[in-house]
PAVODO-415326 format. One line per 10 residues: number of its first residue (from 1); their letters; for each residue x, y negated, z of N, C-alpha, C, O. Coordinates in steps of 0.2 Angstrom, whole numbers, m for minus. Layout:
N
NUM) a) X Y Z X Y Z X Y Z X Y Z  ...;
***
This chain:
291
1) xxxxxxxxxx) m121 168 24 m123 167 17 m122 160 15 m124 155 19  m119 159 9 m117 153 7 m123 149 5 m128 152 2  m124 142 6 m129 138 3 m128 137 m4 m122 138 m7  m133 134 m8 m132 132 m15 m127 127 m16 m123 128 m20  m126 122 m11 m121 117 m11 m114 120 m11 m110 118 m14  m113 125 m6 m107 128 m5 m105 132 m11 m99 132 m13  m110 136 m14 m108 140 m20 m106 135 m26 m101 137 m30  m109 129 m26 m108 125 m32 m101 122 m31 m97 121 m36  m99 120 m24 m92 118 m23 m87 123 m25 m81 121 m27  m88 129 m24 m83 134 m25 m82 135 m33 m76 137 m35;
11) xxxxxxxxxx) m86 133 m37 m85 133 m44 m82 127 m47 m81 127 m53  m82 122 m43 m79 115 m45 m71 116 m45 m68 120 m42  m68 111 m49 m61 111 m49 m58 107 m43 m62 105 m38  m51 106 m43 m48 103 m38 m44 97 m41 m41 97 m46  m44 91 m37 m40 85 m39 m34 85 m35 m35 84 m29  m28 85 m38 m22 85 m34 m19 78 m35 m19 75 m41  m17 75 m30 m14 68 m30 m6 69 m29 m4 71 m23  m2 69 m34 5 71 m34 10 65 m35 10 62 m40  13 63 m29 18 58 m30 24 60 m34 26 66 m35  27 55 m38 33 57 m42 39 52 m39 37 47 m36;
21) xxxxxxxxxx) 45 54 m41 51 50 m38 50 43 m40 48 41 m46  53 39 m36 53 31 m38 60 30 m41 61 24 m43  64 35 m43 70 33 m46 74 39 m47 76 41 m53  76 43 m42 80 49 m42 76 55 m42 72 57 m38  77 59 m48 73 64 m49 74 70 m44 70 75 m44  79 70 m41 80 75 m35 75 74 m30 75 79 m26  71 69 m29 67 68 m24 60 71 m26 55 71 m22  59 74 m32 53 78 m33 53 84 m29 58 88 m28  47 86 m26 47 92 m22 45 98 m26 43 98 m31  47 104 m23 46 110 m26 38 111 m27 36 114 m32;
31) xxxxxxxxxx) 34 109 m22 27 110 m22 24 106 m28 20 108 m31  27 99 m28 24 95 m34 25 98 m41 21 98 m45  31 101 m42 33 104 m48 28 110 m49 25 111 m55  27 114 m44 23 120 m45 16 118 m46 12 121 m51  13 113 m43 6 110 m44 6 108 m52 1 110 m55  11 104 m54 10 101 m61 11 107 m66 8 106 m72  14 112 m64 14 118 m69 8 122 m69 6 125 m74  4 122 m64 m1 127 m63 m8 123 m65 m13 127 m67  m9 117 m65 m15 114 m66 m17 114 m73 m13 115 m78  m23 113 m75 m25 113 m82 m24 106 m86 m23 106 m92;
41) xxxxxxxxxx) m23 101 m82 m22 94 m85 m19 89 m80 m20 90 m74  m14 85 m83 m11 80 m79 m13 73 m81 m13 72 m87  m16 69 m77 m18 62 m78 m11 58 m77 m9 58 m71  m9 54 m82 m3 51 m81 m4 43 m83 m8 41 m88  m1 39 m79 m2 32 m80 1 30 m87 m2 26 m91  7 33 m89 10 32 m95 13 39 m97 18 41 m95  9 42 m102 11 49 m104 18 49 m107 22 54 m106  21 44 m110 28 44 m113 33 44 m107 38 48 m107  31 40 m102 36 40 m96 35 46 m92 41 49 m90  29 49 m91 29 55 m87 32 61 m91 34 66 m88;
51) xxxxxxxxxx) 32 61 m98 34 66 m102 42 68 m100 44 73 m100  45 62 m99 53 63 m97 53 67 m90 58 71 m90  49 66 m86 49 70 m79 47 77 m81 50 82 m78  42 78 m85 39 85 m86 45 89 m90 46 95 m88  48 86 m95 53 89 m98 59 91 m94 62 97 m95  61 87 m89 66 88 m84 65 94 m80 69 98 m79  59 95 m78 57 101 m74 53 107 m78 50 111 m76  54 106 m85 51 111 m89 44 113 m88 42 118 m88  40 107 m88 33 108 m87 29 106 m93 31 101 m96  25 111 m95 22 110 m102 14 109 m102 11 109 m107;
61) xxxxxxxxxx) 12 107 m96 5 106 m95 3 100 m99 6 95 m100  m3 100 m102 m6 94 m106 m7 88 m102 m9 89 m96  m6 82 m105 m7 76 m102 m13 72 m105 m15 73 m110  m16 68 m101 m21 63 m103 m19 56 m100 m18 56 m94  m19 51 m104 m18 44 m101 m23 42 m96 m29 43 m98  m21 39 m91 m26 37 m86 m23 31 m82 m19 32 m78  m25 25 m84 m22 19 m81 m27 14 m80 m33 15 m81  m25 8 m77 m30 2 m75 m34 0 m81 m39 m3 m80  m32 1 m87 m35 m2 m93 m41 3 m96 m45 1 m100  m40 9 m94 m45 14 m97 m49 18 m91 m52 23 m93;
71) xxxxxxxxxx) m48 16 m85 m51 19 m79 m58 21 m80 m60 26 m80  m62 16 m82 m69 16 m82 m72 21 m88 m76 25 m87  m68 20 m94 m70 24 m99 m68 32 m98 m71 36 m101  m63 33 m95 m60 40 m94 m64 44 m88 m64 50 m88  m67 40 m83 m70 43 m77 m75 49 m79 m75 54 m76  m80 47 m83 m85 52 m85 m82 59 m88 m84 64 m86  m77 58 m92 m73 64 m95 m70 68 m90 m70 74 m90  m66 64 m85 m62 68 m80 m67 71 m75 m66 77 m73  m72 68 m73 m77 71 m69 m80 77 m72 m82 82 m68  m82 77 m78 m85 82 m81 m80 89 m81 m82 94 m80;
81) xxxxxxxxxx) m74 87 m82 m69 93 m82 m68 96 m75 m68 102 m74  m68 91 m70 m68 94 m63 m74 98 m61 m74 103 m58  m80 95 m63 m86 99 m62 m87 106 m65 m90 110 m63  m83 106 m71 m83 112 m75 m78 118 m72 m78 123 m74  m74 115 m67 m70 120 m63 m62 119 m65 m58 123 m63  m61 114 m69 m54 113 m71 m50 110 m65 m53 106 m61  m44 112 m64 m39 108 m59 m35 103 m63 m33 104 m68  m35 97 m59 m32 91 m62 m27 88 m57 m29 88 m51  m21 86 m60 m16 83 m56 m16 75 m58 m15 74 m64  m16 71 m54 m15 64 m55 m8 61 m53 m6 63 m47;
91) xxxxxxxxxx) m4 58 m57 2 55 m56 2 48 m58 m1 46 m63  7 44 m55 8 37 m57 15 37 m60 19 42 m60  17 32 m63 24 32 m66 29 33 m61 34 36 m62  28 31 m55 33 32 m49 29 31 m43 26 26 m42  31 35 m38 28 34 m31 21 38 m31 20 43 m34  17 35 m26 11 39 m24 5 36 m28 4 30 m27  1 40 m31 m6 37 m34 m10 33 m29 m10 35 m23  m13 28 m31 m17 23 m28 m14 18 m24 m17 13 m22  m7 19 m23 m4 14 m19 0 9 m24 5 10 m27  m4 3 m25 m2 m2 m30 m2 2 m37 2 0 m42;
101) xxxxxxxxxx) m5 7 m38 m6 11 m44 m13 13 m45 m17 13 m40  m15 16 m51 m21 18 m52 m23 24 m48 m18 28 m45  m29 26 m46 m31 32 m43 m37 31 m38 m41 36 m37  m38 25 m35 m43 24 m30 m50 26 m33 m54 30 m30  m52 23 m39 m58 24 m42 m60 32 m43 m65 34 m41  m55 36 m45 m56 43 m46 m57 46 m40 m61 51 m39  m53 45 m35 m54 48 m28 m60 47 m25 m64 51 m22  m63 40 m26 m69 39 m23 m75 42 m26 m79 45 m23  m75 43 m33 m80 46 m36 m80 54 m35 m85 57 m34  m74 57 m35 m73 64 m34 m75 66 m27 m79 71 m26;
111) xxxxxxxxxx) m74 61 m22 m76 63 m15 m84 63 m15 m87 67 m11  m87 58 m18 m94 58 m18 m98 64 m22 m103 66 m20  m94 67 m26 m97 73 m30 m94 79 m27 m95 85 m30  m91 79 m21 m89 85 m17 m84 89 m21 m84 95 m20  m80 85 m24 m74 88 m27 m68 89 m22 m67 84 m18  m65 95 m22 m60 95 m17 m54 91 m19 m52 91 m25  m51 87 m14 m45 83 m16 m40 85 m12 m40 85 m5  m34 86 m15 m28 88 m11 m22 83 m12 m19 83 m18  m20 79 m7 m15 75 m8 m8 78 m6 m8 82 m1  m3 77 m10 4 79 m8 8 73 m5 7 68 m8;
121) xxxxxxxxxx) 12 75 0 16 70 2 22 68 m2 24 73 m6  25 62 m2 30 61 m7 33 54 m7 31 50 m2  36 52 m12 40 46 m12 35 40 m12 29 40 m15  37 35 m8 34 28 m8 39 23 m7 42 23 m2  39 18 m11 44 13 m11 44 9 m5 49 7 m2  38 7 m3 37 3 3 39 6 9 43 2 13  38 12 11 40 15 17 48 16 16 51 15 22  50 18 11 57 19 10 61 13 11 66 13 15  59 7 9 62 1 10 61 m1 18 66 m4 21  56 0 21 54 m2 27 59 1 32 62 m2 37;
131) xxxxxxxxxx) 60 8 32 64 11 37 72 10 36 75 11 41  74 7 30 81 5 30 82 m3 30 87 m5 29  76 m7 32 77 m14 32 80 m17 38 83 m22 37  81 m13 43 84 m16 49 79 m20 53 81 m23 58  73 m21 51 68 m25 54 63 m20 58 63 m14 56  60 m22 63 55 m18 67 50 m15 63 46 m19 60  50 m8 62 45 m5 57 38 m4 59 34 m3 55  37 m4 66 30 m3 68 28 m9 73 31 m11 77  21 m11 72 17 m9 66 19 m13 60 23 m18 60  16 m11 54 17 m14 48 11 m15 44 6 m11 45;
141) xxxxxxxxxx) 11 m19 40 5 m21 35 7 m20 28 12 m24 26  5 m15 24 6 m14 17 2 m19 13 m4 m18 14  5 m23 9 0 m28 5 1 m27 m2 m3 m27 m6  7 m25 m5 9 m24 m12 10 m30 m15 13 m35 m13  7 m31 m21 8 m37 m26 4 m42 m24 m2 m41 m22  7 m48 m24 3 m54 m23 0 m56 m29 2 m54 m35  m5 m61 m29 m8 m63 m35 m3 m67 m39 2 m69 m36  m4 m68 m45 1 m72 m50 0 m80 m49 5 m83 m50  m6 m82 m48 m7 m89 m48 m5 m92 m42 m6 m89 m36  m1 m98 m42 2 m100 m36 m3 m102 m30 m2 m100 m25;
151) xxxxxxxxxx) m9 m105 m32 m14 m107 m27 m16 m100 m23 m17 m100 m17  m17 m95 m27 m19 m89 m24 m14 m86 m20 m15 m83 m14  m8 m86 m22 m2 m83 m19 m1 m86 m12 0 m83 m7  m1 m93 m12 0 m97 m6 m6 m95 m1 m4 m95 5  m12 m95 m3 m17 m93 1 m16 m86 4 m17 m85 10  m14 m81 0 m12 m75 3 m7 m75 8 m8 m72 13  m2 m79 7 4 m79 12 2 m82 18 4 m80 24  m2 m88 17 m5 m91 23 m9 m86 28 m8 m86 34  m13 m82 24 m17 m77 28 m12 m72 31 m13 m70 37  m7 m69 28 m2 m64 30 2 m67 36 3 m63 41;
161) xxxxxxxxxx) 3 m74 36 6 m77 42 3 m76 48 6 m77 54  m4 m75 48 m8 m74 54 m7 m67 57 m10 m66 63  m3 m63 54 m2 m56 56 5 m56 59 10 m59 57  6 m53 65 12 m52 68 16 m46 66 22 m45 67  13 m42 62 16 m36 60 21 m37 54 21 m42 51  26 m33 53 30 m33 47 26 m32 41 21 m28 41  27 m35 35 23 m35 29 27 m32 24 33 m35 23  24 m28 20 27 m25 14 24 m28 8 18 m27 7  29 m31 4 27 m34 m2 30 m31 m8 36 m29 m7  27 m30 m14 30 m28 m20 31 m34 m24 27 m39 m24;
171) xxxxxxxxxx) 37 m35 m28 38 m41 m33 42 m39 m39 46 m34 m38  41 m42 m44 44 m41 m50 51 m45 m50 51 m50 m47  56 m43 m54 62 m47 m54 61 m54 m57 65 m59 m56  55 m55 m61 54 m62 m64 51 m67 m59 51 m73 m60  48 m64 m53 45 m69 m49 48 m69 m42 45 m72 m37  54 m65 m41 56 m65 m34 59 m72 m32 58 m73 m26  62 m76 m36 64 m82 m34 58 m87 m31 59 m90 m26  53 m86 m35 47 m90 m33 44 m88 m26 42 m92 m22  44 m81 m25 42 m78 m19 46 m81 m13 44 m82 m8  53 m81 m14 57 m83 m9 56 m90 m7 56 m92 m1;
181) xxxxxxxxxx) 55 m94 m12 53 m101 m11 46 m102 m7 46 m106 m2  42 m98 m9 35 m98 m6 35 m96 1 32 m98 6  40 m91 3 40 m88 10 44 m93 14 42 m94 20  48 m97 11 52 m103 15 47 m108 17 47 m111 22  42 m109 12 37 m115 13 32 m112 18 30 m117 22  30 m106 18 24 m104 22 27 m101 29 24 m103 34  32 m97 29 34 m94 35 40 m98 38 41 m98 44  43 m102 34 49 m106 37 56 m102 35 56 m96 34  61 m106 34 67 m103 32 71 m99 36 75 m95 34  69 m99 43 72 m94 48 69 m87 48 71 m83 52;
191) xxxxxxxxxx) 63 m86 44 60 m80 44 64 m74 42 67 m74 36  65 m69 46 70 m63 44 66 m59 38 60 m58 39  70 m57 33 67 m53 28 72 m48 25 78 m48 27  70 m43 21 74 m39 18 72 m37 11 66 m36 10  76 m38 6 74 m36 m1 78 m30 m3 84 m29 m2  74 m25 m5 76 m18 m7 76 m18 m15 70 m19 m18  81 m16 m18 81 m16 m25 83 m9 m28 88 m6 m25  80 m7 m33 82 m1 m36 83 5 m31 88 9 m31  78 6 m27 78 11 m22 79 18 m25 76 20 m30  83 22 m22 85 29 m24 89 30 m30 91 35 m32;
201) xxxxxxxxxx) 91 24 m33 95 24 m40 102 23 m38 104 21 m33  106 23 m44 113 22 m43 115 15 m40 119 15 m36  111 10 m42 113 3 m40 108 1 m34 107 m5 m34  106 5 m30 102 3 m24 105 m2 m20 111 m2 m19  101 m7 m18 104 m13 m15 99 m15 m9 93 m16 m11  102 m17 m4 98 m20 2 101 m27 3 107 m28 5  96 m32 3 99 m39 5 95 m41 11 89 m42 11  98 m42 17 95 m44 23 97 m50 25 103 m53 24  93 m54 29 94 m60 32 88 m64 33 83 m62 31  89 m71 35 83 m75 35 82 m77 28 86 m76 23;
211) xxxxxxxxxx) 76 m80 27 74 m83 20 79 m88 17 81 m87 11  82 m92 22 87 m97 20 93 m94 17 96 m95 12  95 m89 21 102 m85 20 101 m81 13 106 m81 9  95 m78 12 94 m74 6 94 m79 0 97 m77 m5  91 m84 1 90 m89 m5 97 m92 m7 99 m92 m13  101 m93 m2 108 m95 m3 112 m90 m7 116 m92 m11  112 m84 m4 116 m79 m7 114 m76 m14 118 m73 m17  108 m78 m15 105 m75 m22 104 m80 m27 101 m79 m32  106 m87 m25 104 m92 m30 106 m91 m37 103 m94 m42  112 m88 m38 115 m87 m45 113 m79 m47 116 m77 m52;
221) xxxxxxxxxx) 110 m76 m43 109 m69 m45 104 m68 m51 99 m71 m51  105 m63 m55 101 m61 m60 97 m55 m58 100 m49 m58  91 m55 m56 87 m50 m53 85 m45 m59 83 m47 m64  86 m38 m57 84 m33 m61 81 m27 m57 83 m27 m51  76 m24 m60 73 m18 m56 67 m20 m52 66 m26 m50  64 m15 m50 58 m16 m46 60 m18 m39 65 m15 m36  57 m22 m35 59 m25 m29 53 m24 m23 47 m24 m25  56 m22 m17 51 m22 m12 54 m27 m7 60 m28 m5  50 m32 m4 51 m37 0 48 m35 7 42 m35 8  52 m34 12 50 m33 19 50 m40 23 56 m43 24;
231) xxxxxxxxxx) 44 m43 25 44 m49 29 44 m46 36 39 m43 38  49 m48 40 49 m46 47 43 m48 51 40 m52 49  43 m45 57 37 m47 62 38 m54 63 43 m57 64  32 m57 63 31 m64 63 28 m66 70 22 m64 72  30 m71 73 27 m74 79 21 m78 77 22 m84 75  15 m76 79 9 m80 77 8 m86 82 8 m84 88  7 m92 79 6 m97 84 m1 m96 87 m6 m96 83  m2 m96 93 m8 m95 97 m12 m102 98 m10 m106 102  m17 m103 94 m20 m109 94 m25 m109 100 m28 m114 102  m26 m103 103 m30 m103 109 m26 m100 115 m27 m94 117;
241) xxxxxxxxxx) m22 m104 117 m17 m102 122 m20 m100 129 m26 m102 130  m17 m96 133 m20 m93 139 m21 m99 144 m25 m98 149  m18 m105 143 m19 m110 148 m26 m113 147 m29 m117 152  m30 m112 142 m36 m115 141 m41 m110 144 m41 m104 144  m46 m113 148 m51 m109 151 m57 m107 147 m60 m111 144  m58 m100 146 m63 m97 142 m68 m93 146 m72 m89 144  m68 m95 153 m72 m91 157 m80 m93 156 m84 m89 158  m81 m98 153 m88 m100 151 m91 m96 145 m97 m96 143  m86 m93 141 m88 m89 136 m89 m81 137 m85 m79 142  m94 m78 134 m94 m71 135 m88 m68 131 m86 m72 126;
251) xxxxxxxxxx) m87 m62 131 m82 m58 127 m84 m59 120 m80 m60 116  m90 m58 119 m93 m58 112 m92 m65 109 m89 m65 103  m93 m70 113 m93 m77 110 m85 m79 109 m83 m82 104  m81 m76 114 m74 m77 113 m71 m74 107 m67 m77 103  m73 m68 105 m70 m64 99 m73 m68 93 m69 m69 88  m79 m70 93 m82 m74 87 m78 m80 86 m77 m82 81  m76 m84 92 m73 m90 91 m66 m89 88 m64 m93 84  m62 m84 90 m56 m82 88 m56 m80 81 m52 m82 77  m61 m77 79 m62 m75 72 m63 m81 67 m59 m82 62  m67 m86 70 m68 m92 66 m62 m96 66 m60 m99 61;
261) xxxxxxxxxx) m59 m97 72 m53 m102 72 m47 m100 68 m43 m104 65  m45 m93 69 m39 m91 67 m40 m87 60 m35 m84 58  m46 m86 58 m47 m82 52 m44 m75 52 m41 m73 48  m46 m72 58 m44 m65 59 m50 m60 58 m56 m62 58  m48 m54 57 m53 m49 57 m55 m47 64 m52 m49 69  m61 m44 65 m64 m42 71 m59 m38 76 m58 m39 82  m55 m34 72 m50 m29 76 m45 m34 78 m42 m33 84  m42 m38 74 m37 m43 76 m39 m47 82 m35 m49 87  m45 m50 81 m48 m54 86 m48 m51 93 m47 m54 98  m51 m45 93 m52 m41 99 m45 m40 103 m45 m41 109;
271) xxxxxxxxxx) m40 m39 99 m33 m38 102 m31 m44 105 m28 m44 110  m32 m50 101 m30 m56 104 m34 m58 110 m31 m61 115  m40 m57 110 m44 m59 116 m43 m55 122 m42 m57 128  m41 m48 121 m39 m44 126 m33 m47 130 m32 m47 136  m28 m49 125 m22 m52 128 m23 m58 132 m20 m59 137  m27 m63 129 m29 m69 132 m32 m68 139 m31 m72 144  m37 m63 139 m41 m62 145 m38 m57 150 m40 m56 155  m32 m54 148 m28 m49 151 m33 m43 153 m33 m41 159  m36 m41 148 m41 m35 149 m38 m30 144 m35 m31 139  m40 m23 146 m39 m18 141 m42 m19 135 m48 m21 135;
281) xxxxxxxxxx) m39 m17 129 m42 m18 123 m48 m14 122 m53 m17 119  m49 m8 125 m55 m4 124 m61 m8 128 m66 m7 125  m59 m12 133 m65 m15 136 m68 m21 132 m74 m21 131  m63 m24 129 m66 m30 124 m69 m27 118 m74 m29 116  m66 m21 116 m70 m18 110 m77 m16 111 m81 m17 107  m78 m12 117 m84 m10 119 m89 m16 120 m95 m16 118  m86 m21 123 m91 m27 125 m93 m31 118 m98 m33 118  m88 m31 114 m90 m34 107 m95 m30 103 m100 m33 100  m94 m23 103 m98 m19 98 m104 m17 101 m109 m15 98  m105 m17 108 m111 m15 111 m116 m20 112 m122 m19 114;
291) x) m114 m26 111 m119 m32 111 m123 m33 105 m127 m38 105;
***
């Protein structure tokens, strides 16, 4: 026999998270088209932009604008519709909702109210660029857009430099030259990168090389289109080299020291301490979290 809560959940609607093509309409999936045709409402970042997609696939479902500037005012209305049993699909202008696009707040609220959330797999510019970059793809860190103010951007890059993983950045054509100069300053001119432009479109382009090489080859280039910048795996300078004796420290103290000195997360510090002490990462993890 169903509980009251289970019966209530059965009467609620479903929130679908539907990726859309990042350029080539041929990348739209059959399932995505079927979902957009069947739901009661489509939440669109820009209804005019999404209308072109809907017209192409002969989708007549009603749209409602939902973007970063009206998120808070729209949430009560959308949640009321979901709780009444309506099915709703959320799309962004291009790519996957919530990834450098609106969506997180709605998903968080829907999950709290036990609304069923169904994510569809699909296009993502960052992953698409990464697998064609020629740089080691795993592990990687997705970061998206940097802040616009120079001081904040430089601080973000300095923090990212502490990570050894490949980093995925998004950038506009108006700020790409500034980003390249900032990468040269923070990472060094020899840092391998790849810039992906106009992904899946007619003029798709990949520019690979060191920061210095890319700066030289593109100094006269007029940039157009959305850009993905892959910063290759970076060798982190180890300020606590294995030659120093840490035997006087407990594992907990050692992890805390690395967090403080290198500005790392506990997860990153645990990985580093395990390497320095030549211990399995699980051992350091348990020692740190159980104390």
